[in-house]
Each structure stands twice: as structure tokens, then as C-alpha cells.
N, C-alpha and C positions, 0 to 999 in steps of 0.2 A: 504494500500500500504506500503510495507516495505521500510525502509530507504536504498537507494542505497549506502550511504556512512557510514553505521553503523557498518561495519566490519573493525577492525584495520588493517592498512597496514604497510608495512616495510618503514623505513625512505627513502630508495632509490626509492620507488614507491608510493609517496603520491598522494592523489587525486588532490591536487593543491599546488602551491607554491606562496607565497606573499613575497615581499621585502619591506623594509621601511627604514627610516632614521637610521643613526648610524650603518649601516651594518646589520640591522635586517633581518632575514629570518624566515618565518614560513612555515613549511611543514605540510599540513593538513593530518592527518593520520586517523581521524574518526570524524564524527559529531553525535550528539545525537538526533537530530530532523530532520524531512524533511525540506528542504529549505523553503518551503511555510509556515511552522509552526514556524519558528524561530522568537523569539522576542528579546528584548534588553538583556535578561538574557541567551540566547542560548550559549552553550559551544561547543568548538571544542577541540579534543585531538590533540596536535601539537608537533612537534619537532622544537624547536626554538633555534636560536643563534644570537649573535650580536657582535659588536666590544668590548663590555663590558662584554661578557660572560667569566668569569674567572674560573667558577666551572668545575667540571668533568661532562662530558656529554657522549653521544653515537654517534658513526659515523654510516654510512649507513649499516655497517655489524654488528651492535649492540655490538661493542667492546667499552670498556671504553676508552675515549680519552679526553685529556684536551682541553679546548676552542672549544668544539664541540657542537652539539645539546643537549639541555636539553628537557626532555619529561614532558608534563603536560597539564592540561586543561587551556584554556584561553577563554575569552569572544569573540565570533565571531564578535561582533560589533567593538571591538578594532582592530582586524586584518583588517576588511574592512575599518575602518576609517583611520588608519595610514599606511596601507600596499597598495601595488600596485600588482595586479595579474600579474605574469610573465609567468606562465605555469599552465595548467589544463587539466584534462581528458575532452573529449567532453561531457560526461554526466554531469560534473560539470558546464560547460558553459551553458548547456541547463537548468539545475535545478536552477541556479542562474541568468538566463536570461542575460547572458553576451555576448557581440558581438563576432562574430567569429574573427579569426586572432590571438588569443593567442596560442602560440605553445603548443604541448603536453608536458607532464612532461618528457617523454623519449627524445624528441627532445631537450628540454631545458637542460637536464642533459647530453646529448650526448650519451644516451644509445639506444639500438635497442629493439623494441617490441619483446617480447618472443613468 
């Protein structure tokens, strides 16, 4: 079975969004393993930002911007441990066995499905 989250997405259309302390936001753009095969070393490719992100990052249009999202891999367990899921695709909710009621990414970001 292929990984449904294995193809990189745009910052404006992540698979899921988690928020955390100190203004942290992780936008999940890609996973490297199926959810059922993830272990404590599983990585996700994310666009992350926080109140303390002072470096140069990228906005949702992939333009360079100060104090914006920075791209890179992070351990999935850290996002799940310190973050709170605030938006996700229905497929994400099903794969990670998360209760219904979390808004879609489009609804959370105020965009309309294409």
C-alpha cells in the first residue's frame, strides 16, 4: 500500500496543521512512512514557525519572507507530543485514528476547496 501522505504538498495545502506553545505551528507537508508503521524515529517534512523564528523562511507562495515558515524534517513524535491538531484532511484523521470534529485545512485557513 502506498503512503497517502508521501507526496510533498504546498505550504498553503498541508495534510495537517498542529499548534503548540510559544506560537509554534507545524504544517505537515509529507510523511515518510505509513501511519501504522511509524515508530519513535519517524520523520515528517514540515513547514514550521514560532514566536522565536527569526530566520528567513517561506510563506505559502514559496516566497522568501522573514519570520515565516522554515522547511525541514522533524520527528513526528515531537509534533504529536507538544502540538495540538487544529486542522487535517479527512484521510489524515482516518490514518491516525483521530476523532472527527477537527476542521479541514481549507476551513481552518479560510480557503475554498479547489
